[in-house]
C-alpha positions as CSV (number, residue, x, y, z in Angstrom):
1,X,43.9,-21.5,10.9
2,X,43.5,-21.3,14.7
3,X,43.3,-24.4,16.9
4,X,39.9,-26.1,17.5
5,X,38.2,-25.1,20.8
6,X,37.2,-28.7,21.5
7,X,39.2,-31.9,21.8
8,X,36.5,-34.5,21.1
9,X,36.7,-35.1,17.3
10,X,34.1,-37.8,17.4
11,X,31.2,-36.1,19.2
12,X,28.0,-35.3,17.4
13,X,26.9,-31.6,17.5
14,X,23.3,-30.6,17.3
15,X,22.1,-27.3,15.9
16,X,18.6,-26.2,16.8
17,X,17.0,-23.8,14.2
18,X,14.3,-21.5,15.7
19,X,12.2,-19.8,13.0
20,X,8.7,-18.8,11.9
21,X,6.7,-21.0,9.5
22,X,6.9,-18.4,6.8
23,X,10.7,-18.6,6.9
24,X,10.7,-22.4,6.5
25,X,12.3,-22.2,3.0
26,X,15.3,-20.1,3.9
27,X,15.9,-22.0,7.2
28,X,15.7,-25.4,5.4
29,X,18.1,-24.2,2.8
30,X,20.7,-23.2,5.5
31,X,20.1,-26.5,7.3
32,X,20.7,-28.6,4.2
33,X,23.8,-26.6,3.3
34,X,25.4,-27.1,6.7
35,X,24.5,-30.8,7.0
36,X,26.0,-31.4,3.5
37,X,29.3,-29.7,4.3
38,X,29.9,-30.2,8.0
39,X,30.7,-33.6,9.5
40,X,29.0,-34.9,12.6
41,X,26.6,-31.9,12.7
42,X,22.8,-32.7,12.9
43,X,20.4,-29.8,12.4
44,X,16.9,-29.7,13.8
45,X,13.8,-27.9,12.6
46,X,10.3,-28.3,14.2
47,X,9.0,-29.8,11.0
48,X,11.2,-32.9,11.7
49,X,9.0,-33.8,14.6
50,X,6.9,-36.9,13.8
51,X,3.2,-36.6,13.7
52,X,1.5,-37.7,16.8
53,X,4.5,-36.9,19.0
54,X,4.1,-34.7,22.1
55,X,5.2,-31.5,20.3
56,X,6.2,-29.4,23.3
57,X,8.1,-32.3,24.9
58,X,10.0,-33.0,21.7
59,X,11.0,-29.3,21.4
60,X,12.2,-29.3,25.0
61,X,14.2,-32.5,24.4
62,X,15.8,-31.2,21.3
63,X,16.7,-27.9,23.0
64,X,18.3,-29.7,25.9
65,X,20.4,-31.9,23.6
66,X,21.6,-29.1,21.3
67,X,24.9,-27.4,21.4
68,X,23.8,-24.4,19.3
69,X,20.6,-22.5,18.7
70,X,20.3,-20.4,15.6
71,X,17.4,-17.9,15.5
72,X,16.5,-17.1,11.9
73,X,15.1,-13.6,12.3
74,X,13.4,-11.8,9.4
75,X,10.5,-9.4,9.7
76,X,10.5,-7.5,13.0
77,X,6.8,-6.7,12.6
78,X,5.8,-10.3,13.0
79,X,4.9,-12.0,16.3
80,X,8.1,-13.7,17.5
81,X,6.8,-14.9,20.9
82,X,7.3,-18.6,20.4
83,X,10.8,-18.2,18.9
84,X,11.8,-16.0,21.8
85,X,10.4,-18.7,24.2
86,X,12.7,-21.3,22.5
87,X,15.6,-18.9,22.7
88,X,14.9,-18.1,26.4
89,X,14.6,-21.8,27.2
90,X,17.9,-22.5,25.6
91,X,19.6,-19.5,27.2
92,X,18.5,-20.8,30.6
93,X,20.3,-24.1,29.8
94,X,23.5,-22.2,29.2
95,X,23.5,-20.9,32.8
96,X,24.2,-24.4,34.0
97,X,27.7,-25.9,33.2
98,X,27.4,-29.2,31.2
99,X,30.3,-31.5,30.4
100,X,28.5,-32.6,27.2
101,X,27.7,-29.2,25.8
102,X,29.2,-25.8,25.3
103,X,26.0,-24.0,24.4
104,X,26.0,-20.9,22.1
105,X,23.1,-18.8,20.7
106,X,23.3,-17.1,17.3
107,X,20.8,-14.8,15.7
108,X,20.9,-14.7,11.9
109,X,19.1,-11.6,10.7
110,X,18.6,-9.3,7.7
111,X,21.0,-6.4,7.6
112,X,17.9,-4.1,7.8
113,X,16.3,-5.9,10.7
114,X,18.2,-5.9,14.0
115,X,17.6,-8.7,16.5
116,X,14.6,-8.4,18.8
117,X,15.3,-6.5,22.0
118,X,15.0,-9.4,24.4
119,X,18.1,-11.0,22.9
120,X,19.9,-7.9,21.8
121,X,22.7,-8.7,24.1
122,X,23.4,-12.1,22.5
123,X,25.6,-12.7,19.5
124,X,24.0,-11.4,16.3
125,X,25.0,-12.3,12.8
126,X,24.0,-10.0,10.0
127,X,23.2,-11.7,6.7
128,X,26.3,-10.3,5.0
129,X,29.5,-12.1,3.8
130,X,31.7,-10.9,6.6
131,X,29.4,-11.8,9.5
132,X,28.2,-15.1,8.2
133,X,31.8,-16.2,7.3
134,X,32.7,-15.4,11.0
135,X,29.8,-17.4,12.3
136,X,30.7,-20.4,10.0
137,X,34.3,-20.3,11.2
138,X,33.2,-20.4,14.8
139,X,30.9,-23.3,14.0
140,X,33.8,-25.0,12.2
141,X,36.0,-24.7,15.4
142,X,33.3,-25.6,18.0
143,X,32.2,-28.7,16.0
144,X,35.8,-29.9,15.6
145,X,35.9,-30.0,11.8
146,X,39.1,-31.3,10.2
147,X,38.7,-30.9,6.5
148,X,40.9,-28.0,5.1
149,X,38.7,-27.8,2.0
150,X,35.7,-26.9,4.2
151,X,37.6,-24.1,5.8
152,X,38.6,-22.7,2.4
153,X,35.0,-23.0,1.2
154,X,33.5,-21.0,4.0
155,X,33.3,-17.7,2.0
156,X,31.4,-19.5,-0.8
157,X,29.0,-21.1,1.8
158,X,28.5,-17.7,3.5
159,X,27.6,-16.2,0.1
160,X,25.0,-18.8,-0.5
161,X,23.4,-18.2,2.9
162,X,23.3,-14.5,2.2
163,X,21.5,-15.2,-1.1
164,X,18.9,-17.3,0.8
165,X,18.1,-14.3,3.0
166,X,17.8,-12.0,0.0
167,X,15.2,-14.3,-1.5
168,X,13.2,-14.4,1.7
169,X,13.6,-10.7,2.6
170,X,10.7,-8.8,4.1
171,X,8.1,-7.0,1.8
172,X,9.1,-3.5,0.7
173,X,5.5,-2.5,0.4
174,X,2.2,-3.1,2.2
175,X,-1.1,-1.4,1.9
176,X,-2.2,1.2,4.4
177,X,-4.5,-0.2,7.0
178,X,-6.2,0.4,10.4
179,X,-7.5,-2.1,12.9
180,X,-11.0,-1.7,14.4
181,X,-11.5,-3.5,17.7
182,X,-15.0,-3.8,19.2
183,X,-16.6,-5.8,22.1
184,X,-18.9,-8.4,20.7
185,X,-21.4,-8.1,23.5
186,X,-21.9,-4.4,22.8
187,X,-22.9,-4.8,19.1
188,X,-26.5,-3.9,19.3
189,X,-27.2,-2.2,15.9
190,X,-25.8,-2.6,12.4
191,X,-26.0,1.2,11.9
192,X,-23.3,2.2,14.4
193,X,-20.5,0.8,16.5
194,X,-20.2,1.4,20.2
195,X,-18.5,4.7,21.3
196,X,-15.7,2.8,22.9
197,X,-14.7,0.9,19.7
198,X,-11.0,1.4,19.1
199,X,-9.5,2.4,15.8
200,X,-5.7,1.8,15.7
201,X,-3.0,2.0,13.1
202,X,0.2,3.6,11.8
203,X,0.7,6.9,13.5
204,X,1.1,8.9,10.3
205,X,-2.0,7.4,8.7
206,X,-4.0,7.9,11.9
207,X,-2.9,11.5,12.1
208,X,-3.7,12.1,8.4
209,X,-7.2,10.6,8.5
210,X,-8.3,11.0,12.1
211,X,-6.2,13.8,13.4
212,X,-4.7,11.9,16.3
213,X,-0.9,11.6,17.0
214,X,-1.3,8.7,19.4
215,X,-1.9,6.0,16.8
216,X,-5.4,5.3,18.1
217,X,-8.8,6.9,18.5
218,X,-12.2,5.7,19.8
219,X,-15.3,5.5,17.5
220,X,-17.1,8.5,19.1
221,X,-14.1,10.8,18.7
222,X,-13.6,9.7,15.1
223,X,-17.2,10.7,14.3
224,X,-16.7,14.0,16.1
225,X,-13.5,14.6,14.1
226,X,-15.3,14.0,10.7
227,X,-18.2,16.3,11.7
228,X,-15.7,19.2,11.8
229,X,-15.5,19.2,8.0
230,X,-18.9,20.1,6.5
231,X,-17.9,19.4,2.9
232,X,-16.9,15.8,3.6
233,X,-18.7,14.9,6.8
234,X,-21.7,13.3,5.2
235,X,-19.5,11.1,3.0
236,X,-17.2,10.1,5.8
237,X,-20.0,9.4,8.3
238,X,-21.7,7.2,5.6
239,X,-18.5,5.3,5.2
240,X,-18.4,4.7,8.9
241,X,-22.0,3.5,8.8
242,X,-21.0,1.0,6.1
243,X,-18.1,-0.2,8.1
244,X,-20.5,-0.7,11.1
245,X,-22.7,-2.8,8.9
246,X,-19.8,-4.9,7.8
247,X,-18.5,-5.6,11.3
248,X,-22.0,-6.3,12.5
249,X,-22.5,-8.8,9.7
250,X,-19.1,-10.4,10.5
251,X,-20.3,-10.8,14.1
252,X,-23.6,-12.2,12.9
253,X,-21.9,-14.7,10.5
254,X,-23.7,-13.0,7.6
255,X,-22.5,-12.3,4.1
256,X,-20.1,-9.4,4.0
257,X,-20.6,-6.9,1.1
258,X,-17.9,-4.6,-0.3
259,X,-17.8,-1.1,1.1
260,X,-18.9,1.5,-1.5
261,X,-18.1,4.6,0.6
262,X,-15.1,6.9,0.6
263,X,-13.3,8.5,3.5
264,X,-12.0,12.0,2.7
265,X,-8.9,13.5,4.4
266,X,-10.4,16.6,6.1
267,X,-12.2,18.5,3.3
268,X,-10.4,16.5,0.6
269,X,-9.3,16.2,-2.2
270,X,-7.4,13.2,-0.9
271,X,-9.6,10.2,-0.2
272,X,-9.4,6.5,0.7
273,X,-11.7,3.6,-0.1
274,X,-12.0,1.3,2.9
275,X,-11.7,-2.5,2.1
276,X,-12.2,-5.3,4.7
277,X,-9.0,-7.3,4.8
278,X,-9.7,-9.9,7.5
279,X,-11.3,-10.3,10.9
280,X,-10.5,-12.4,13.9
281,X,-11.8,-13.0,17.4
282,X,-9.7,-11.9,20.3
283,X,-9.6,-12.8,24.0
284,X,-12.1,-11.1,26.3
285,X,-14.9,-11.3,23.7
286,X,-13.6,-8.8,21.2
287,X,-13.5,-8.7,17.3
288,X,-10.6,-7.2,15.5
289,X,-11.1,-6.2,11.8
290,X,-8.3,-5.0,9.6
291,X,-9.5,-2.3,7.2
292,X,-7.3,-1.5,4.2
293,X,-7.4,2.2,3.2
294,X,-6.8,2.3,-0.6
295,X,-6.3,5.7,-2.2
296,X,-9.3,6.2,-4.4
297,X,-8.7,7.1,-8.1
298,X,-11.7,5.5,-10.0
299,X,-12.0,2.7,-12.5
300,X,-12.1,2.1,-16.3
301,X,-15.1,2.0,-18.6
302,X,-16.0,-1.4,-20.1
303,X,-17.9,-2.7,-23.1
304,X,-18.3,0.7,-24.7
305,X,-17.7,1.7,-28.3
306,X,-14.1,2.7,-28.6
307,X,-14.7,6.3,-29.8
308,X,-17.6,6.9,-27.5
309,X,-15.7,5.4,-24.6
310,X,-12.8,7.7,-25.3
311,X,-15.1,10.7,-25.4
312,X,-16.9,9.7,-22.2
313,X,-13.7,9.1,-20.4
314,X,-12.3,12.4,-21.4
315,X,-15.6,14.1,-20.3
316,X,-15.3,12.5,-16.9
317,X,-11.7,13.6,-16.6
318,X,-12.6,17.1,-17.7
319,X,-15.5,17.2,-15.3
320,X,-13.1,16.2,-12.4
321,X,-10.7,18.9,-13.5
322,X,-13.6,21.4,-13.5
323,X,-15.0,20.5,-10.0
324,X,-11.8,19.5,-8.3
325,X,-9.3,22.1,-9.7
326,X,-10.9,24.9,-11.5
327,X,-13.8,25.6,-9.1
328,X,-11.8,25.6,-5.9
329,X,-8.5,27.1,-7.2
330,X,-9.6,29.4,-10.0
331,X,-13.2,30.4,-9.9
332,X,-13.8,30.2,-6.2
333,X,-10.5,31.5,-4.8
334,X,-7.7,34.0,-5.2
335,X,-4.5,32.1,-6.0
336,X,-2.4,34.7,-4.1
337,X,-4.4,34.2,-1.0
338,X,-4.2,30.4,-1.3
339,X,-0.4,30.7,-1.7
340,X,-0.1,32.2,1.8
341,X,-0.3,28.5,2.9
342,X,2.3,27.2,0.4
343,X,2.5,23.6,1.5
344,X,-1.3,23.1,1.6
345,X,-1.7,24.7,-1.8
346,X,1.0,22.5,-3.3
347,X,-0.3,19.4,-1.5
348,X,-3.9,19.9,-2.5
349,X,-3.1,20.6,-6.1
350,X,-0.6,17.7,-6.2
351,X,-3.3,15.4,-4.8
352,X,-6.0,16.6,-7.3
353,X,-3.7,16.4,-10.3
354,X,-2.2,13.0,-9.4
355,X,-5.6,11.5,-8.6
356,X,-7.2,12.7,-11.8
357,X,-4.3,11.6,-14.1
358,X,-3.8,8.3,-12.3
359,X,-7.4,7.6,-13.1
360,X,-6.9,8.8,-16.6
361,X,-3.9,6.4,-16.9
362,X,-5.9,3.6,-15.3
363,X,-8.7,4.1,-17.7
364,X,-6.1,4.3,-20.4
365,X,-7.8,2.1,-23.0
366,X,-8.0,5.1,-25.3
367,X,-5.6,7.4,-26.9
368,X,-5.9,11.2,-27.9
369,X,-6.4,10.0,-31.4
370,X,-9.5,8.0,-30.3
371,X,-10.9,11.2,-28.8
372,X,-10.1,13.1,-32.0
373,X,-11.9,10.4,-34.0
374,X,-15.0,10.7,-31.9
375,X,-15.7,14.1,-33.6
376,X,-16.8,14.4,-37.3
377,X,-16.6,18.1,-38.3
378,X,-13.3,19.5,-39.5
379,X,-13.8,22.5,-37.2
380,X,-14.1,20.4,-34.1
381,X,-11.2,18.1,-35.1
382,X,-9.0,21.2,-35.7
383,X,-9.8,22.5,-32.2
384,X,-9.1,19.1,-30.6
385,X,-5.8,19.0,-32.5
386,X,-4.8,22.4,-31.0
387,X,-5.7,21.2,-27.5
388,X,-3.7,18.0,-27.9
389,X,-0.7,20.1,-29.0
390,X,-1.2,22.8,-26.2
391,X,-1.8,20.4,-23.3
392,X,1.8,19.0,-22.6
393,X,3.4,22.4,-22.1
394,X,0.5,23.6,-20.0
395,X,0.6,20.5,-17.8
396,X,4.3,20.9,-17.4
397,X,3.9,24.6,-16.5
398,X,1.5,23.8,-13.7
399,X,3.8,21.2,-12.1
400,X,6.9,23.5,-12.5
401,X,5.0,26.2,-10.6
402,X,4.5,23.7,-7.8
403,X,8.2,22.8,-7.7
404,X,8.2,19.6,-9.9
405,X,10.3,19.9,-13.0
406,X,9.7,16.3,-14.1
407,X,6.0,15.6,-14.8
408,X,6.7,11.9,-14.6
409,X,7.9,12.3,-10.9
410,X,5.1,14.1,-9.1
411,X,4.6,12.0,-6.0
412,X,7.4,13.3,-3.9
413,X,7.2,15.6,-0.8
414,X,6.0,19.1,-1.6
415,X,8.0,22.0,-0.4
416,X,6.8,24.3,2.5
417,X,8.9,27.2,1.2
418,X,6.9,30.3,0.2
419,X,6.0,30.8,-3.4
420,X,8.1,33.2,-5.4
421,X,6.3,36.0,-7.1
422,X,7.2,34.5,-10.5
423,X,5.7,31.1,-9.4
424,X,2.5,32.6,-8.3
425,X,2.1,34.5,-11.5
426,X,3.0,31.4,-13.6
427,X,0.6,29.2,-11.6
428,X,-2.2,31.6,-11.8
429,X,-1.8,32.1,-15.6
430,X,-1.5,28.3,-16.1
431,X,-4.7,27.6,-14.1
432,X,-6.6,30.3,-16.0
433,X,-5.4,28.8,-19.3
434,X,-6.5,25.4,-18.0
435,X,-10.0,26.8,-17.2
436,X,-10.3,28.2,-20.8
437,X,-9.2,24.9,-22.4
438,X,-11.5,22.9,-20.0
439,X,-14.5,25.1,-20.8
440,X,-14.0,24.8,-24.5
441,X,-13.5,21.1,-24.4
442,X,-16.5,20.3,-22.3
443,X,-18.7,22.5,-24.5
444,X,-17.6,20.4,-27.5
445,X,-17.4,17.0,-25.9
446,X,-20.7,17.0,-24.0
447,X,-22.6,18.0,-27.1
448,X,-20.8,15.4,-29.2
449,X,-21.3,12.7,-26.6
450,X,-25.1,13.6,-26.6
451,X,-25.1,13.0,-30.3
452,X,-23.3,9.6,-30.1
453,X,-25.4,8.4,-27.2
454,X,-28.5,9.6,-29.0
455,X,-27.6,7.5,-32.0
456,X,-27.2,4.5,-29.7
457,X,-30.7,5.1,-28.1
458,X,-32.3,6.2,-31.3
459,X,-32.8,9.8,-30.1
460,X,-32.5,12.6,-32.6
461,X,-30.8,15.9,-31.8
462,X,-31.3,19.4,-32.9
463,X,-28.2,21.2,-34.0
464,X,-26.3,23.7,-31.8
465,X,-26.4,27.3,-32.8
466,X,-22.7,27.2,-33.3
467,X,-22.9,24.4,-35.9
468,X,-22.5,25.4,-39.6
469,X,-25.7,25.9,-41.5
470,X,-24.9,23.0,-43.9
471,X,-24.6,20.7,-41.0
472,X,-27.8,22.0,-39.4
473,X,-29.7,21.4,-42.7
474,X,-28.9,17.7,-42.5
475,X,-29.4,17.3,-38.8
476,X,-32.6,15.5,-37.8
477,X,-34.8,17.3,-35.2
478,X,-34.9,16.1,-31.6
479,X,-38.4,15.9,-30.1
480,X,-39.7,15.3,-26.6
481,X,-41.3,12.2,-27.9
482,X,-37.8,10.9,-28.5
483,X,-36.8,11.4,-24.8
484,X,-40.1,9.8,-23.7
485,X,-39.4,6.8,-25.9
486,X,-35.9,6.4,-24.6
487,X,-37.1,6.7,-21.0
């Protein structure tokens, strides 16, 4: 053990902890641990200031009387202005020699979050066993500790401090969002925001949705961007109109209603549902609203008879497959021509398939057996049995053609490599097989749903030509009067 760097064994040493309120728990745990094990060391946190005290003056006095400042630095995306002010104040004190204090600054930070750039040149301590042990040994020497047992326990204390940081680590996920900043004085109509309103957010998200690589775009340019895509422009512009209404109501202190619209990425199929997260007033008379952009995949049916619910859910999924996959990729296009843009084809099919089957999973109150049970005739049930059996290999074949061999892991990056001839043939055959199965299923399911809903509403139904004669003999006739009654 090396010699102590100070000769005054009776002096009290103060440690000033600079931290954000949200990191109070981890900082308090470190403070309690040090005060319990180190002699003649008093730790300070701003929560120790008595109510009614001049807060700024108390902070300045504590900084002036401290030998050490420890900045507990966690999430670099937060605003650290006040903590950096405290650090700068303390750093200025170190410039003047003082017989009472040998001042030192330490920055305790997550291994994944380097210190903020203004103090990057100061001593940083990563929250790992080696670095924290080194810091504690320096603290041991500079505070003239004498107990051998404390020196020997430093690795254990360091391990506990590292655990505190693990418990308080930064979030590993946050929803996608954009900020919309608008001048309050220019809000004249609820139907549209001023042209100079600014939309700002993560560069990747802004590039995906608004086509800008700067991370920001003005309102006028956003509308012009959406107008470039005729298939989605109406929906996107309506969504912007709803956002305008919401921000106007926030400014007017009126009740804010949920946004119903959807924002499509270019022509689709990927789309986001905007959700108001929070709003705040800024300096210079501006309002800033944070808008979450949630990938839209639909919602479940509720309070519906189990077998009818299963059938209606499957009809919805089949209809989405029909309009989102079969029409654009089978009936309306040549797969070989689409494959000339390999990444786009893979990405669009990936988005469609994932969105549809995420919704199917989210609506998953029903099983294939429930769909099967919604049918009565042996012929229909036999056909459903065959589809249930044929579906898994067909689904797998489609994903394999797109480069995903595991159908449970289909959210990764798609390849931009050209399709092989074999993959094009395989994908084309699989999509045509999907079209045939989809057509057969919708033909059966829509007719059966009509019967079940008719029973619920008291509407009779005439038999389909394809139904067996013995079934048609017992089927009641449907009349226009029945529809009129239901209406």
